[in-house]
C-alpha positions as CSV (number, residue, x, y, z in Angstrom):
1,M,-4.3,-38.2,4.7
2,Y,-6.6,-35.4,3.4
3,K,-9.3,-38.0,2.9
4,L,-8.9,-39.2,6.5
5,K,-9.0,-35.7,7.9
6,K,-12.1,-35.0,5.8
7,E,-13.8,-38.1,7.1
8,L,-12.8,-37.3,10.6
9,S,-14.0,-33.8,10.3
10,L,-17.3,-35.0,8.9
11,S,-17.7,-37.5,11.7
12,L,-17.0,-34.8,14.3
13,S,-19.5,-32.5,12.7
14,L,-22.2,-35.2,12.6
15,L,-21.4,-36.1,16.3
16,M,-21.8,-32.4,17.2
17,V,-25.1,-32.1,15.4
18,A,-26.3,-35.2,17.2
19,V,-25.2,-33.9,20.6
20,L,-26.8,-30.5,19.9
21,A,-30.0,-32.2,18.7
22,A,-30.0,-34.4,21.8
23,C,-29.5,-31.3,24.0
24,G,-32.4,-29.6,22.2
25,T,-34.6,-32.6,22.7
26,S,-33.7,-32.9,26.3
27,E,-34.4,-29.2,26.8
28,G,-37.7,-29.6,25.1
29,E,-38.6,-32.6,27.1
30,T,-37.6,-30.8,30.3
31,D,-39.7,-27.8,29.4
32,S,-42.6,-30.1,28.5
33,L,-42.2,-32.0,31.7
34,Q,-42.0,-28.8,33.7
35,S,-45.1,-27.4,32.0
36,S,-46.9,-30.7,32.7
37,E,-45.9,-30.6,36.3
38,E,-47.1,-27.0,36.6
39,S,-50.4,-27.9,35.0
40,E,-50.8,-30.9,37.3
41,A,-50.0,-28.7,40.3
42,E,-52.6,-26.1,39.1
43,S,-55.1,-28.9,38.6
44,N,-54.4,-30.2,42.1
45,D,-54.8,-26.7,43.6
46,E,-58.1,-26.3,41.7
47,S,-59.2,-29.8,42.8
48,E,-58.4,-29.0,46.4
49,V,-60.6,-25.8,46.2
50,N,-63.4,-27.4,44.3
51,N,-63.6,-30.6,46.4
52,G,-63.0,-28.9,49.7
53,E,-65.6,-28.8,52.4
54,I,-68.4,-26.2,52.0
55,M,-69.8,-25.0,55.3
56,I,-73.4,-23.9,55.2
57,S,-75.2,-22.3,58.2
58,Q,-78.4,-24.0,59.3
59,I,-80.9,-21.9,61.2
60,S,-83.7,-23.5,63.2
61,W,-86.4,-22.4,60.8
62,A,-88.5,-25.0,59.0
63,E,-87.8,-23.8,55.5
64,N,-84.1,-23.3,56.3
65,I,-83.7,-26.8,57.6
66,A,-85.4,-28.0,54.4
67,V,-83.3,-26.1,51.9
68,T,-79.9,-26.6,53.7
69,N,-80.5,-30.4,53.7
70,M,-81.6,-30.2,50.1
71,W,-78.4,-28.5,49.0
72,K,-76.3,-30.7,51.1
73,S,-77.7,-33.7,49.3
74,I,-77.4,-32.1,45.8
75,L,-73.8,-30.9,46.4
76,E,-72.6,-34.2,47.9
77,D,-74.1,-36.0,44.9
78,K,-71.8,-33.8,42.8
79,G,-68.7,-34.8,44.8
80,Y,-68.5,-31.9,47.2
81,E,-68.2,-32.3,51.0
82,V,-70.8,-30.3,52.9
83,E,-71.1,-29.5,56.6
84,L,-74.2,-27.9,58.0
85,S,-73.4,-25.8,61.1
86,L,-76.3,-24.9,63.4
87,M,-76.2,-21.2,64.3
88,E,-78.4,-18.1,64.7
89,M,-78.8,-15.6,61.9
90,G,-76.6,-12.9,63.6
91,V,-73.8,-15.5,64.2
92,S,-74.0,-16.8,60.7
93,M,-73.5,-13.3,59.2
94,A,-70.5,-12.6,61.5
95,A,-69.1,-16.0,60.4
96,L,-69.5,-15.1,56.7
97,E,-67.6,-11.8,57.3
98,S,-64.7,-13.6,59.1
99,G,-64.5,-16.4,56.5
100,G,-65.4,-19.1,59.0
101,L,-68.6,-19.9,57.0
102,D,-69.1,-20.2,53.3
103,V,-72.8,-19.9,52.7
104,N,-76.0,-18.6,54.3
105,L,-79.0,-19.8,52.1
106,E,-81.7,-17.5,53.6
107,V,-81.6,-13.7,53.7
108,W,-85.0,-11.9,53.6
109,L,-85.1,-8.6,51.8
110,P,-86.0,-5.7,51.6
111,V,-87.2,-5.5,55.2
112,Q,-86.6,-8.5,57.5
113,D,-82.8,-8.7,57.2
114,A,-82.1,-5.2,56.1
115,N,-80.1,-4.6,59.2
116,Y,-77.6,-7.3,58.2
117,L,-77.3,-5.9,54.7
118,D,-76.5,-2.5,56.2
119,Q,-74.0,-4.0,58.6
120,Y,-72.3,-6.5,56.3
121,G,-72.9,-5.2,52.8
122,D,-69.3,-4.3,52.2
123,S,-67.8,-7.5,53.7
124,V,-70.3,-10.3,52.7
125,N,-71.6,-11.1,49.2
126,F,-75.4,-10.8,49.2
127,S,-76.8,-12.3,46.0
128,E,-78.9,-10.2,43.7
129,E,-80.6,-13.4,42.6
130,T,-83.5,-14.7,44.7
131,W,-84.8,-18.2,45.2
132,F,-88.2,-17.4,46.5
133,D,-90.1,-14.2,45.4
134,N,-93.4,-14.4,47.3
135,A,-92.6,-14.4,51.0
136,K,-94.7,-12.7,53.6
137,V,-94.1,-11.8,57.2
138,G,-96.4,-10.6,59.9
139,L,-98.2,-11.1,63.2
140,V,-100.5,-14.1,63.1
141,V,-103.4,-15.3,65.2
142,P,-105.7,-18.3,64.9
143,E,-108.8,-17.8,62.7
144,Y,-111.0,-18.3,65.8
145,V,-109.7,-15.1,67.4
146,E,-112.5,-13.1,65.8
147,E,-112.0,-9.9,67.9
148,V,-108.6,-9.1,66.3
149,N,-108.0,-8.6,62.6
150,S,-105.4,-5.8,62.6
151,I,-102.3,-4.9,64.6
152,E,-104.2,-1.8,65.7
153,D,-106.7,-4.1,67.5
154,L,-104.2,-5.7,69.8
155,N,-104.0,-3.1,72.6
156,E,-107.8,-3.2,73.0
157,H,-107.7,-6.9,73.5
158,R,-104.3,-7.3,75.1
159,E,-105.8,-9.3,78.1
160,L,-106.7,-12.1,75.6
161,F,-102.9,-12.6,75.0
162,D,-101.7,-11.7,78.5
163,S,-99.9,-8.8,76.7
164,K,-97.4,-11.2,75.2
165,I,-96.2,-11.8,71.7
166,I,-94.5,-15.2,71.5
167,G,-91.4,-14.9,69.4
168,L,-88.5,-17.0,68.0
169,D,-84.7,-16.7,68.3
170,A,-83.5,-13.3,69.3
171,G,-81.1,-13.0,66.4
172,A,-83.8,-13.3,63.7
173,G,-84.4,-10.2,61.6
174,T,-88.1,-10.7,62.1
175,M,-87.6,-10.3,65.9
176,E,-85.9,-6.9,65.4
177,V,-88.7,-5.8,63.0
178,T,-91.3,-6.9,65.6
179,D,-89.5,-4.9,68.3
180,E,-89.7,-1.8,66.0
181,L,-93.4,-2.6,65.3
182,I,-94.2,-2.6,69.0
183,K,-92.8,0.8,69.3
184,D,-94.3,2.2,66.2
185,Y,-97.8,1.0,67.1
186,D,-97.3,1.8,70.7
187,L,-98.3,-1.7,71.7
188,D,-98.5,-2.5,75.4
189,F,-97.0,-6.0,74.7
190,D,-93.8,-7.8,75.6
191,L,-92.0,-9.8,72.9
192,L,-90.7,-13.1,74.3
193,A,-87.7,-14.6,72.6
194,S,-87.4,-18.4,72.3
195,S,-86.9,-20.4,69.2
196,E,-89.0,-21.4,66.2
197,P,-89.7,-24.9,67.5
198,A,-90.7,-23.5,71.0
199,M,-92.8,-20.8,69.4
200,L,-94.6,-23.4,67.2
201,G,-95.1,-25.6,70.3
202,E,-96.8,-22.7,72.1
203,L,-98.9,-22.0,69.0
204,E,-100.1,-25.6,68.7
205,S,-100.8,-25.9,72.4
206,A,-103.0,-22.8,72.2
207,I,-104.8,-24.1,69.2
208,D,-105.4,-27.5,70.8
209,N,-107.1,-25.6,73.7
210,E,-108.7,-22.9,71.4
211,E,-106.9,-20.2,73.3
212,P,-105.8,-16.8,71.8
213,I,-102.1,-16.4,70.9
214,V,-100.2,-14.0,68.7
215,V,-96.9,-14.9,67.0
216,P,-94.6,-13.5,64.3
217,L,-94.8,-15.9,61.3
218,W,-94.0,-16.0,57.6
219,T,-94.8,-17.8,54.5
220,P,-93.6,-20.2,53.1
221,H,-94.2,-22.3,56.2
222,W,-95.9,-25.7,56.7
223,V,-97.9,-24.4,59.7
224,F,-100.3,-22.6,57.5
225,S,-101.4,-25.9,55.9
226,A,-101.7,-27.5,59.3
227,H,-103.8,-24.9,61.0
228,D,-106.3,-22.1,60.1
229,L,-104.3,-18.9,60.7
230,K,-104.6,-15.3,59.6
231,F,-102.1,-12.5,59.2
232,L,-103.1,-9.3,61.1
233,D,-103.4,-6.2,58.9
234,D,-100.3,-4.0,59.1
235,P,-101.5,-0.5,58.0
236,Q,-98.0,1.0,58.7
237,K,-96.3,-1.7,56.6
238,I,-93.7,-2.2,59.3
239,Y,-93.1,-5.8,58.1
240,G,-93.1,-4.6,54.5
241,D,-95.1,-6.0,51.7
242,V,-93.7,-8.9,49.6
243,E,-90.3,-10.2,50.8
244,K,-87.8,-12.0,48.6
245,I,-85.3,-14.6,49.8
246,H,-81.7,-14.3,48.7
247,H,-78.5,-16.2,49.7
248,A,-75.2,-14.8,50.9
249,T,-71.6,-16.1,50.7
250,R,-68.2,-15.1,52.1
251,Q,-65.9,-13.0,50.0
252,G,-63.9,-15.2,47.6
253,F,-66.5,-18.0,47.6
254,E,-67.5,-17.4,44.0
255,E,-63.8,-17.6,42.9
256,D,-63.2,-20.8,44.9
257,Y,-66.5,-22.5,43.8
258,P,-67.6,-20.9,40.5
259,E,-69.8,-23.9,39.6
260,V,-71.6,-24.0,42.9
261,S,-72.1,-20.2,42.8
262,E,-73.8,-20.5,39.4
263,W,-76.1,-23.3,40.7
264,F,-77.1,-21.1,43.7
265,K,-78.0,-18.3,41.2
266,N,-80.1,-20.6,39.1
267,W,-82.1,-21.8,42.1
268,K,-85.8,-20.9,42.0
269,M,-88.7,-22.4,44.0
270,D,-92.4,-21.6,44.1
271,D,-95.0,-22.0,47.0
272,E,-95.9,-25.6,46.1
273,E,-92.3,-26.7,45.7
274,I,-91.0,-25.3,48.9
275,G,-94.1,-26.3,50.8
276,E,-93.8,-29.9,49.6
277,L,-90.0,-30.0,50.5
278,I,-90.7,-28.7,54.0
279,E,-93.4,-31.3,54.4
280,Y,-91.1,-34.1,53.3
281,V,-88.3,-32.9,55.6
282,E,-90.6,-32.4,58.6
283,S,-92.1,-35.9,58.2
284,A,-88.9,-37.8,57.8
285,E,-87.0,-39.5,60.6
286,E,-83.9,-37.4,59.6
287,P,-84.1,-34.2,57.6
288,I,-81.6,-35.4,55.0
289,D,-83.8,-38.4,54.3
290,G,-86.8,-36.2,53.5
291,A,-84.7,-33.9,51.3
292,E,-83.3,-36.9,49.3
293,K,-86.8,-38.3,48.7
294,W,-88.0,-34.9,47.5
295,I,-85.0,-34.6,45.2
296,E,-85.7,-38.0,43.7
297,E,-89.2,-36.9,42.8
298,N,-88.1,-33.5,41.5
299,Q,-85.0,-34.3,39.6
300,D,-86.0,-32.3,36.5
301,L,-86.2,-29.2,38.6
302,I,-82.8,-29.9,40.2
303,D,-81.4,-30.4,36.7
304,E,-82.5,-26.9,35.7
305,W,-80.4,-25.5,38.5
306,V,-77.2,-27.6,38.2
307,N,-76.9,-28.3,34.5
């Protein structure tokens, strides 16, 4: 009887050990499964953010159309969805502040877009990094307008220009600076707002007829390789000296897209590179086609930014 009790006790002990072990294994598997599910959920959340649609503003400026299409192609090749939204500069900055826009690729500092930095500096992320370091802005006339070489010469010859400066879209920082310039130089001129394409159309029409015209322009821009133009001296430096081009993003973009944010910071172009890109985009049937062709021929440069 004792032997039977001893064997029964041993069997019960072994059974209890087995049950406890099974419970422990089940608990471990449950914890492991829960941890795996949490990791998968986190991964899915990260995937949703990193593969979400990135909205970039496109402004109707030649270099902006070029670089926005370039980045659309680069990012889509990396698996991101990109939408280009056509809007004026002022609208794009307000959209960055509200979170309705992710990226503006072109902010000129320290002068042209200083008003936007003042207005949105606390609610929009302006990059310290620059992608172009040798930009210039000023009033421009065709080379054949020999009578005028300085902004100070304009009043004396205002009849040549019908007292008009042909401008671009009203929201551009350059237009606000030009308004300030008219006051500071006491110019007897009206600044006419239009758009960059309309302004360039007026410029090319005047050049075709060898007529005087004055417009606010900037480099980099393809029009300087197409026509003989000159910047008017700006003794008061209202337009500033050398401008640098930055990018801006909505708050939280860097946390949502750390990889893309790093690529934007690595981005650098020189006169020749941006000039060629603009030329490719301008001459293509669709801007994206020109951007893709340029990317194919400059893959080593792109790799420096995104690898």
